[in-house]
C-alpha positions in Angstrom: 68.3 26.8 -28.9 65.8 24.4 -27.2 63.3 25.3 -29.5 65.4 24.9 -32.8 64.2 20.9 -33.0 60.7 21.6 -32.7 60.8 23.9 -35.1 62.4 22.0 -37.8 60.0 19.0 -36.8 56.9 21.3 -37.9 58.5 22.3 -40.8 59.0 19.0 -41.9 56.8 18.2 -45.3 55.7 15.5 -47.5 57.0 14.7 -50.9 54.1 13.8 -52.7 51.3 15.8 -50.8 50.5 19.7 -51.3 48.4 22.1 -50.0 45.6 23.9 -51.7 48.0 27.0 -53.0 50.5 23.9 -54.5 53.1 24.2 -52.1 54.7 21.0 -50.3 52.4 20.4 -47.2 53.4 20.8 -43.8 52.9 17.5 -41.8 52.7 19.0 -38.4 49.8 21.7 -39.9 47.9 19.7 -42.4 46.5 16.7 -42.8 45.7 14.1 -39.8 42.5 13.6 -38.1 41.3 17.1 -37.6 40.8 17.0 -41.9 39.7 13.7 -42.0 36.8 14.2 -39.1 35.3 17.1 -41.5 35.5 14.6 -44.8 33.9 11.7 -42.8 31.0 14.5 -42.1 30.5 14.8 -45.7 30.3 10.8 -45.7 27.7 10.7 -43.2 25.3 13.4 -44.4 25.8 11.9 -48.0 24.5 8.4 -46.5 21.7 10.0 -44.8 20.5 11.8 -47.6 20.6 8.8 -50.1 19.0 6.6 -47.9 16.6 9.1 -46.0 15.1 9.3 -49.7 15.4 5.5 -50.9 14.3 3.8 -48.0 10.9 5.6 -48.2 10.7 6.1 -51.8 8.2 3.5 -52.2 5.7 4.6 -50.4 6.0 8.0 -51.5 5.4 7.1 -55.1 2.5 4.8 -54.7 0.6 6.7 -51.8 1.4 10.3 -53.3 2.0 9.7 -57.0 -0.3 7.3 -57.5 2.0 4.9 -59.2 1.6 1.0 -59.4 3.6 -1.2 -57.2 5.7 -2.4 -60.2 6.4 0.7 -61.5 7.4 2.4 -58.0 9.6 -0.5 -57.3 11.8 0.2 -60.5 11.6 3.6 -60.1 13.4 3.3 -56.8 15.6 0.7 -57.9 16.7 2.3 -60.9 17.6 5.6 -58.3 20.0 3.5 -56.6 21.2 2.1 -59.4 22.1 5.2 -61.0 23.9 6.5 -57.7 26.0 3.9 -57.6 26.7 3.7 -61.5 27.7 7.0 -61.4 30.3 6.4 -59.1 32.7 5.0 -61.9 32.2 8.3 -63.7 33.0 10.3 -60.6 36.1 8.2 -59.9 37.4 9.2 -63.5 36.6 12.6 -63.5 38.3 12.7 -59.8 42.0 10.9 -61.4 41.9 12.4 -64.7 40.6 15.7 -64.1 39.7 17.4 -60.9 40.7 16.0 -58.1 39.2 14.3 -55.2 38.8 17.7 -53.4 37.1 19.6 -56.4 35.2 16.4 -57.4 33.8 16.1 -53.6 32.7 19.9 -53.4 31.1 19.8 -56.8 28.8 16.9 -56.7 27.7 17.9 -53.0 26.9 21.2 -54.3 24.7 18.9 -57.7 23.5 16.5 -54.7 22.0 19.6 -52.5 20.4 20.9 -55.7 19.1 17.7 -56.5 17.1 17.4 -53.0 16.2 21.3 -52.6 14.2 20.6 -55.8 12.7 17.7 -54.4 11.7 19.3 -51.3 9.8 21.9 -53.6 8.2 19.7 -55.5 6.8 18.0 -52.1 5.8 21.9 -51.0 4.0 23.1 -54.3 0.6 21.4 -54.8 0.6 21.5 -58.7 3.8 19.2 -58.9 1.6 16.4 -57.2 -1.6 15.1 -58.3 -4.5 15.3 -55.9 -5.3 13.4 -52.7 -7.3 10.8 -53.1 -8.0 7.1 -51.2 -5.7 4.4 -52.6 -7.8 1.6 -54.9 -10.3 4.4 -55.5 -11.3 5.0 -59.5 -10.7 8.8 -58.6 -6.9 8.5 -58.3 -4.8 10.4 -60.9 -1.7 9.0 -61.6 1.2 11.8 -61.5 1.5 13.7 -65.1 4.4 14.0 -67.3 5.4 17.2 -66.0 5.2 16.4 -62.2 6.9 13.1 -62.9 9.7 15.3 -64.8 10.3 17.4 -62.2 10.2 14.5 -59.7 12.9 12.8 -61.8 15.5 15.7 -62.1 15.5 16.1 -58.6 16.0 12.1 -58.1 18.9 12.1 -60.7 20.8 15.1 -59.8 20.7 13.6 -56.0 21.8 10.4 -57.6 24.8 12.5 -59.7 25.9 13.9 -56.7 25.8 10.7 -54.7 28.1 9.4 -57.3 30.4 11.7 -57.4 31.0 11.9 -53.8 30.6 8.5 -52.9 33.6 7.8 -55.7 35.8 9.9 -53.9 35.3 10.4 -49.9 37.2 7.7 -48.6 40.1 8.1 -51.0 40.4 11.8 -50.3 40.1 11.0 -46.5 43.1 8.2 -46.8 45.1 10.9 -48.8 45.3 13.2 -45.2 47.6 10.4 -43.9 51.2 9.6 -44.9 51.4 6.2 -45.6 55.0 6.0 -45.2 54.8 7.4 -41.2 54.2 4.1 -39.3 52.1 6.6 -36.9 50.0 8.0 -40.0 49.5 4.3 -40.9 48.0 3.2 -37.9 46.0 6.1 -37.9 44.6 5.8 -41.2 43.5 2.1 -40.4 41.2 3.6 -37.6 39.5 6.1 -40.2 38.4 3.2 -42.4 36.7 1.9 -39.5 35.1 5.0 -38.7 34.3 5.3 -42.4 32.3 2.4 -42.1 30.9 3.7 -38.5 29.8 7.1 -40.2 28.1 5.1 -43.1 26.1 3.2 -40.3 25.2 6.4 -38.4 23.7 8.0 -41.5 21.9 5.1 -42.4 20.4 4.3 -38.9 19.1 8.1 -39.0 17.8 7.8 -42.2 15.7 4.7 -41.5 14.8 5.8 -38.1 14.5 9.8 -37.5 14.2 10.6 -41.0 11.2 8.1 -42.2 9.6 8.8 -38.9 9.6 12.5 -40.2 8.6 11.7 -43.6 5.6 9.8 -42.4 4.1 12.1 -39.5 5.5 15.5 -39.5 5.7 15.6 -43.6 7.7 15.0 -46.7 8.5 18.4 -47.1 10.2 18.6 -43.5 12.1 15.3 -44.0 13.4 16.0 -47.5 14.4 19.6 -46.7 16.3 18.3 -43.3 18.6 16.2 -46.0 19.1 19.3 -47.8 19.8 21.5 -44.9 22.3 18.3 -44.0 24.2 18.4 -46.7 24.5 22.1 -47.1 26.2 21.9 -43.6 28.5 19.1 -44.2 29.6 20.6 -47.7 30.1 24.3 -45.5 32.1 22.1 -42.7 34.2 20.1 -45.7 35.4 23.1 -47.3 35.9 25.1 -44.1 39.1 22.6 -43.8 40.6 23.4 -47.2 43.9 25.2 -45.5 44.2 22.0 -43.6 43.8 19.3 -46.1 46.5 17.4 -48.1 46.3 17.0 -52.1 47.6 14.9 -54.2 48.6 14.9 -57.9 46.0 13.7 -60.6 47.4 10.1 -61.4 45.1 9.5 -64.3 42.4 7.1 -64.8 44.0 3.2 -64.7 40.7 2.9 -67.6 43.1 4.7 -69.9 46.0 1.9 -69.6 43.0 -0.5 -70.3 42.4 0.9 -73.4 45.8 1.1 -74.4 46.5 -2.2 -74.4 43.1 -3.1 -76.1 44.1 -0.7 -78.7 47.3 -1.8 -78.9 46.9 -5.4 -78.8 44.2 -4.8 -82.2 46.4 -2.6 -84.0 48.8 -5.5 -84.1 46.5 -8.6 -84.3 47.9 -9.8 -87.6 51.2 -10.1 -86.3 52.9 -13.4 -84.6 53.8 -13.7 -81.1 57.5 -14.8 -80.2 57.8 -17.6 -78.8 60.1 -16.3 -76.0 57.8 -13.9 -73.9 61.2 -12.4 -73.0 61.5 -11.0 -76.2 58.1 -9.1 -75.4 58.7 -5.2 -74.6 58.9 -4.8 -70.7 59.8 -2.5 -68.3 63.5 -3.5 -68.5 63.1 -1.9 -72.1 62.4 1.4 -71.1 65.0 4.0 -70.7 66.3 5.3 -67.9 65.0 9.0 -68.8 61.5 7.7 -70.1 58.6 6.5 -67.8 59.0 6.8 -64.4 55.7 6.3 -63.7 56.3 2.5 -65.3 59.6 1.8 -63.6 58.2 2.0 -59.8 56.0 -0.7 -61.2 56.6 -4.3 -59.9 57.4 -6.6 -63.2 55.1 -9.4 -63.2 55.5 -12.6 -65.0 53.9 -13.7 -68.3 50.6 -15.7 -68.1 49.6 -17.9 -71.2 45.7 -16.8 -70.4 44.4 -14.3 -73.0 47.4 -14.4 -75.4 45.7 -11.8 -77.6 46.4 -9.2 -75.4 50.2 -10.6 -75.6 50.0 -8.9 -78.9 50.5 -5.0 -77.5 53.9 -6.2 -76.0 55.3 -7.1 -79.6 58.2 -4.7 -80.2 58.1 -3.0 -83.9 61.5 -1.1 -84.2 60.2 1.3 -87.0 56.8 1.9 -85.1 56.0 5.5 -83.6 56.8 6.3 -80.1 53.3 6.1 -79.3 51.7 4.6 -76.3 48.6 3.8 -78.2 50.9 1.2 -80.4 52.9 -0.6 -77.5 52.7 -1.4 -73.8 54.7 -3.4 -71.3 54.3 -6.5 -71.2 53.3 -5.7 -67.0 50.7 -3.9 -68.0 49.2 -5.8 -70.1 49.8 -8.8 -66.9 48.1 -6.3 -64.9 44.6 -5.8 -68.1 45.1 -9.5 -67.3 44.3 -9.4 -63.2 41.4 -7.5 -64.1 39.8 -9.8 -66.7 40.2 -12.4 -64.1 38.3 -10.8 -62.0 35.2 -10.4 -63.7 33.4 -13.9 -63.1 33.2 -13.2 -59.5 32.1 -9.5 -60.5 29.4 -11.0 -62.9 28.0 -13.6 -60.1 27.8 -11.1 -57.2 25.5 -8.8 -59.0 22.1 -11.3 -57.7 23.2 -10.7 -54.9 22.2 -6.9 -54.9 19.1 -7.8 -56.9 18.0 -9.8 -53.6 19.1 -6.7 -51.9 17.1 -4.2 -53.7 13.5 -6.1 -52.9 14.1 -4.6 -49.3 13.8 -1.3 -50.3 10.7 -2.2 -52.5 8.6 -4.7 -52.1 9.5 -6.2 -48.6 8.4 -2.3 -47.7 5.2 -2.7 -49.7 4.2 -5.7 -47.5 4.7 -3.7 -44.5 2.6 -1.1 -45.1 -0.1 -4.1 -45.2 0.5 -5.3 -41.8 0.1 -4.4 -38.5 3.0 -2.3 -37.2 1.7 -1.4 -34.2 3.9 -1.3 -30.7 1.3 -1.1 -28.0 -1.9 1.1 -28.2 -0.6 3.8 -29.5 2.6 4.2 -31.4 2.9 2.4 -35.2 6.1 2.0 -37.0 7.0 3.5 -40.3 7.1 0.6 -43.0 10.3 2.2 -44.2 11.7 1.9 -40.4 11.6 -2.2 -40.7 15.0 -1.4 -42.6 16.4 -0.9 -39.1 16.8 -4.3 -38.3 18.7 -4.5 -41.9 21.1 -1.7 -40.4 21.1 -3.4 -37.0 22.2 -6.9 -38.9 25.1 -5.6 -40.7 26.4 -3.8 -37.2 25.9 -7.2 -35.2 27.2 -9.7 -38.2 30.5 -7.5 -38.2 31.6 -8.4 -34.3 30.2 -12.1 -34.2 32.5 -12.6 -37.4 35.6 -11.1 -36.0 34.8 -12.7 -32.1 33.4 -16.0 -33.1 33.2 -17.4 -36.4 36.8 -15.8 -37.4 38.7 -17.8 -34.9 36.4 -21.1 -35.9 37.2 -20.8 -39.4 41.1 -20.2 -38.5 41.0 -23.4 -37.0 39.3 -25.1 -39.1 40.3 -23.8 -42.3 44.3 -23.2 -41.1 43.7 -20.1 -42.7 45.1 -17.0 -40.9 42.8 -14.9 -42.3 39.8 -17.1 -41.9 37.3 -17.3 -44.3 38.8 -15.7 -47.6 37.7 -13.5 -49.6 35.7 -15.6 -51.8 34.3 -17.6 -49.1 32.9 -14.8 -47.2 30.9 -14.2 -50.9 29.8 -17.5 -51.0 28.4 -17.2 -47.4 26.6 -13.9 -48.3 24.9 -15.5 -51.4 23.4 -18.6 -49.6 22.3 -16.1 -46.6 20.0 -14.7 -49.5 18.9 -17.6 -50.9 17.2 -18.4 -47.2 16.1 -14.8 -47.0 14.1 -15.2 -50.1 12.9 -18.9 -48.4 11.7 -16.8 -45.8 10.2 -13.8 -47.8 8.2 -16.2 -50.3 6.7 -18.1 -46.8 6.2 -15.1 -45.2 4.1 -13.5 -48.2 2.0 -17.0 -48.4 1.3 -16.2 -44.8 0.4 -13.1 -45.3 -2.2 -13.6 -47.9 -3.8 -16.5 -46.2 -4.4 -14.1 -43.3 -6.2 -11.7 -45.7 -7.9 -14.1 -47.2 -9.1 -15.7 -44.0 -10.3 -12.1 -42.8 -12.1 -11.0 -46.0 -9.5 -8.7 -46.7 -8.2 -9.5 -50.3 -10.1 -6.7 -52.3 -9.3 -4.3 -49.8 -5.9 -2.9 -50.5 -6.1 -0.2 -47.5 -6.9 -2.4 -44.8 -4.5 -3.3 -41.7 -4.2 -6.9 -42.4 -4.3 -8.7 -38.6 -0.8 -10.3 -38.9 2.3 -8.4 -37.0 4.7 -6.9 -39.3 7.8 -8.5 -37.3 7.1 -11.5 -39.3 9.3 -9.8 -42.0 12.1 -9.2 -39.6 14.0 -12.6 -40.9 14.3 -11.7 -44.7 15.6 -8.6 -43.3 18.0 -9.8 -40.8 19.4 -12.5 -43.5 20.0 -9.8 -46.3 21.7 -7.4 -43.6 24.0 -10.1 -42.7 24.3 -11.5 -46.1 25.6 -7.9 -46.9 27.7 -8.0 -44.0 29.7 -10.6 -45.7 29.3 -10.1 -49.5 30.1 -6.5 -48.8 33.3 -6.8 -47.0 34.4 -10.0 -48.7 33.8 -7.8 -52.4 35.7 -4.8 -51.6 38.5 -7.2 -49.6 38.6 -9.2 -52.8 38.5 -6.1 -55.3 41.3 -4.4 -53.4 43.6 -7.1 -53.2 43.1 -8.7 -56.6 43.6 -5.8 -58.6 47.1 -4.4 -60.1 48.7 -1.7 -57.4 47.9 1.5 -59.0 44.2 0.5 -60.1 42.7 0.6 -56.6 40.1 3.4 -57.3 38.9 1.7 -60.5 38.7 -1.8 -58.9 36.6 0.1 -55.8 34.1 1.3 -58.6 34.2 -2.4 -60.5 33.1 -3.6 -57.5 30.5 -0.9 -56.3 29.0 -1.1 -60.1 28.1 -5.0 -58.6 25.5 -3.3 -56.7 24.3 -0.6 -59.7 23.8 -3.4 -61.8 21.7 -5.4 -59.1 19.5 -2.8 -58.9 19.0 -2.4 -63.0 18.8 -6.3 -63.1 15.8 -5.7 -60.7 14.1 -3.3 -62.8 14.5 -5.5 -65.6 13.0 -8.8 -63.5 10.2 -6.4 -62.4 9.1 -5.5 -65.5 9.5 -8.8 -67.5 7.3 -10.5 -64.6 4.9 -7.9 -64.7 4.4 -7.7 -68.6 4.6 -11.4 -68.7 2.2 -12.3 -65.8 -0.5 -9.6 -67.4 -3.7 -8.3 -65.7 -5.3 -11.1 -64.8 -3.4 -13.0 -62.7 -0.3 -10.2 -62.1 2.7 -11.3 -59.6 3.2 -7.7 -59.0 -0.3 -6.5 -58.1 -1.3 -2.7 -57.6 -3.1 -4.3 -54.8 -0.3 -6.6 -53.4 -3.4 -8.7 -51.6 -4.4 -9.8 -55.0 -1.3 -10.5 -56.3 1.8 -13.3 -56.2 4.4 -11.4 -54.9 5.6 -15.0 -53.2 6.3 -16.2 -56.8 8.6 -13.3 -57.7 10.3 -14.2 -54.3 10.8 -17.8 -55.5 11.9 -17.0 -59.2 14.9 -14.8 -57.3 15.0 -18.0 -55.2 15.9 -20.2 -58.3 17.9 -17.4 -60.1 20.1 -16.9 -56.7 20.8 -20.8 -56.6 21.6 -20.8 -60.5 24.0 -17.7 -59.7 25.5 -19.7 -56.7 26.6 -22.6 -58.7 27.7 -20.7 -61.4 30.0 -18.3 -58.7 31.4 -21.6 -56.9 32.6 -23.0 -60.0 34.2 -19.9 -60.7 36.0 -19.5 -57.2 37.1 -23.1 -57.1 39.1 -22.2 -60.6 40.3 -18.8 -59.4 44.3 -18.4 -58.2 44.8 -15.2 -55.8 47.1 -13.3 -56.9 49.5 -14.1 -54.2 50.2 -17.4 -54.5 50.1 -17.2 -58.2 53.1 -14.9 -58.1 55.0 -17.1 -55.4 54.3 -20.0 -57.8 56.9 -18.1 -59.8 59.0 -17.6 -57.2 58.1 -13.6 -56.9 57.1 -12.1 -53.6 54.5 -9.5 -53.6 55.4 -5.9 -53.3 52.4 -4.2 -52.0 53.3 -1.0 -50.3 49.3 0.4 -50.4 47.2 -0.1 -47.3 44.2 -2.7 -47.9 41.7 -1.9 -45.6 37.9 -3.1 -45.1 
C-alpha cells in the first residue's frame, strides 16, 4: 500500500504532450533533462559544423579554389545568408507538416550529406584546381564542374542548418511542462544551456577545427564535421522513446495570409463607424473554433485600417476562413507589421558582422600571426576573440551595466530591448571605424617595406591590431542578438513566437545577402584600375569599403532611432486600454 502514491505519480500523464506512439506522455518517464540533453547535443554539433565551415571558407576559396577576394567573400555571405533564411522554411514545415522531431531528424541527415560531399570534394584531386603560387599567372580558377560540386555541398549543408536551427530550441522547450512550476524553472536553465552549447560549438569551430583545416588538412577538418553531425543525429534518435511530442499548430503565416486575402476581397466595402460591429471572438459559437476562443481579445487600433475590412460581417457570405477574420486576428497581424521597421533597421548590423568572416579573415592572412618562434595562429582563429567578447559581454551586462541602467533609467529591466539593439548598432559603427583605421595602417606598413605588389608576403604588423574590430562586433552582437530576440518574442502575438523567431533570424540572412550585394556593386563600380576589393589586398582600398559601411550604419542608426522613439510596447499599449497582458508562455533569452 505504501507504494500506491508513488505508482499514481508515475502514471501521471500530460494533457498536451504525447509519446512517439501517440499515447499521452507520462510525466515521470518522458521529457526533462534526459531528453533535453540529447537535443542540446544536436545544436552543439550543428554550430560546430556550420561555423567550422563558414569561418575558414574564404581562405579555402581564395587559396585552394583560386577565386578572387570579392567573389570568395560573396560566396561565404551567400552561404550563411541562405542558412538563416531557410530557418523560415524549416519553421513552416515543422509547424504545418512534419513536427519538430521529424524536421530535426530529416534536416540533420541533409546537413550530414552536404558536409560529406564537401569532405569528398577535398579528397578527390579532380574536384579542385591544381596547386600554384598565389598571384601567379599559372593559377587556374576552379572550373564550373568543380564549383558545382562545391556549391551543391555548401547549399545542402545550408538547407540542413536552416531546418535544424528552426526547430531545436522549440523541441527542447517542449520537453518541459510550463504549467508545472518545477519544470518551468528547468526550462529557464534549458535556454541558458542552449546558449552555452552554441558558444561551445563556436569555440570548437574557431580553434580546433580551423587549426586542423590549416595544418593537417581540409579533408580532416570537414570529415570531423561530418562525423560530429552523424553522431549528434544518432544520439538524438536514441532519445525517441523519451521525447514529448506536441500536436501541429499550423503556421502563423496562414493567419497573416487569411487576413490580407479577406481584407482584399472586401476592399470595396465601407468600414462600420463602431469597431464593436466587427466580427470578433464573442461572435464565435461555443462549438466553433475552440482555438480562437483561447485567444486573448485585443482592443481595436486605428492603424492600418485597411486590414479591418477582413473582419466586416457579411451575412450572406460563405462560412470560409478566407472570407472573414476576427478583429483579434487582424490586431495580431497589425502587431507583426508594427515590428517591421525595427526588423528592417537591424539588418545593417549583420552586414557589418559578415565582414568578420570574410575581409577581416583576408586581412589576417597577410599579417604577422606568430606567437613565439614556432606557433602561427590560423587566420580564421582570430574569431576566437569575437566569441570571447560575446561570452564576456553577457556577464558584464548582468553584473555591472544592468544595475546601473536600472538606477539611472528607473527601469526594472535595465535597458529595454530597443535600447540594447541601439547599443549594438553604435558598437558596430565604432568597429567599422577601427577596421578602416587598422587597414590604413596595414597598407602603410606594406608600402614602407615594399610589399605592395607581393600578395603572398607577410606584412611585419602584428595580427593583434585586428582584435578591436572583432571585440567590438562581438560585444555588439551580444547586445543586438539578445535585444532582437527579446523584442521579437515579447512583442509578437502569443501564438506566433515560432514565426517571430524566424523573422528575427531572417535579419541575419538579409544582412549577409546585403553584404554580397554591396561587395558586387562596389567591385563593379571601382573597376580593375583602382579596385577597393582587389585580389591583392595590398593594392586595394578595403578601408574605403569599411568607411562606406560606417556611413551606411550611421544613416541606419538615425532611422532606427526615429522608429524606436515612435514605437509603443505591446504591454504599455494594452495597459492604456485597461487590459492586462495575458502571457502564459515563457519568454527567455
